C-alpha positions, 0 to 999 in steps of 0.5 A: 500500500505504501508503495502504491501511494509513493507511485501515485505521489510521484506521478502527481508531481510529474504531471501537475506542472505540465498540466498547469503550464498547458492549461491557459494562454495569455490574451492580455499583452499590456506592453505600455503598462496601462493596467496593474497586475490585478487588472491584467488578471481580471481582464484575462479571466474576463476574456477566458469567460467569453472564450469558454462560452463562444470559443473565439479569442479576444486579444488586448494589446497596448504598446508605446509605439507602432515601431514604424508600422501603421496601426493596422499592420501592427494589429494584423501582424501581432494577431497572425504571429501569435496564432490566435483564433484557432477554433472560432476565429478571434478579434484583437484590439490595440491601443497606442496611447502616445498616438491617441490611436486604437485599431481592431483586427478581426479574423476572417471567421468572424469578420461578418459577425463583428463587422467594422461598421458596428465596431465604429458605431459602438466605439464611443463606449470604450474609447470614452473610457480610454480617454478618461483613463479607465482602461480596464473598463474600456477593454471590458466594454469592448469584450462585452460588445464582441460577446453580445454580437457573437451571441446574437449571431448564434441565437439568430444566425444573422450577421446583419448589424444589430443596430439596424433593428435597434438604433439605440443599441450600444448607446445606453451605457451597457453593463460591463458584463452580462451574466446571461451571456457568460460568467463574471470574472473570479477574483482572489478576494472571492475566496477565503484563502490562497489555497482555495484560490489555487485549487480553483485556478488549477482544478483542471490540472489537478483532475488531469493529474489524478487521472494520469497518476491513477493510470500510471499506478495501474500500469506499474502494478500490472508490470510488477505482477508480471515480474513475479516468479512462482517458487514451489518446494521440490 
């Protein structure tokens, strides 16, 4: 029994770091340091909640300059170079505060769902936040807009701009997120201890690790049994 426990423990120690590392990729690239660490974590969690609901990627990029490129070139190049949107496509919003410029790049899969004219029509809602220094809220409002558009497409199958039916769409200070579309972000302060938060953050990795360890232990036990030699007295 002690040997079995040791085998399972060893397998867990090997499997857990691998699964935890592969569990999540970043969708927030704040190279201009407009967000603090807690805001970056909240925005990442927010974007993941949209991805878990609809499957498409939302990417946020801030930069101090465009490195000699146009805004469109920078956003397109960054999106393509990092391989986003491998499931249902994706959308990237970039903000270069020093140039007071922003740009959105959408993949071919969702270009008709989240159209350029709709983004421009709605843009005052998130660019107004940027102008007031509320960068987190601006990016969350943009993410909310993308999720809402994709949700309307899923429910109706139509790619017609939503404001054709509702001229006031997006102009009535919408909520930062709508729980009817996806889950709100989970924060550290929602938990009683760091351990509880760790268990929540890595629950997928822990489950996979236990399964891997159990399979490894069964293989090891089966292998040991096959090596047993029956000794009979002469």
